[in-house]
N, C-alpha and C positions, 0 to 999 in steps of 0.2 A: 203753292208750289209753283203751280202754272205761270202765276204772274211774274213771280221772280226769274223764271226761265226767259219769259218775253221781253222783260225789261234789259235782262243781261245779252240778249241776243240784240236787240236795238243800240244800247252801248256800244258792241261791237261795231253794228253797221255805221255808226257815227265815226268809228276810226279807220273805216274803209274796209272792214273786213266782213263781207256780204255771207259769205258760207254758201250754202244751197239756196240757189236761185233758178228760176226758170221763167223765160218770156212768156207772157199771156196774150200778147198783141198789142199794136199800136205804141210801141215803146213803153209798155207798162211791164213791170217785173214782180215776181210772186217770190217772195222769201218764205222759204219753207222751212218747217221746225216740226217734229213730231215728239210729242211728250205724252207716253203711255197708250193704252188702248184705246181708241177711238178719238183721241185729242189730237188736232192741227192748231197750230198756231197760224 
C-alpha cells in the first residue's frame, strides 16, 4: 500500500503538484507524506 502512495505522489510531482514540501537547506527540498502510524515517505 505504501509503495502505491509513494508512486502516486511522484506522479503528481512530475506534473508540478508538489504538495507538502519543506526546505532542508542549500536548495534541497523535502517532499513530506505521512502514511499511517510511524511511516513517513
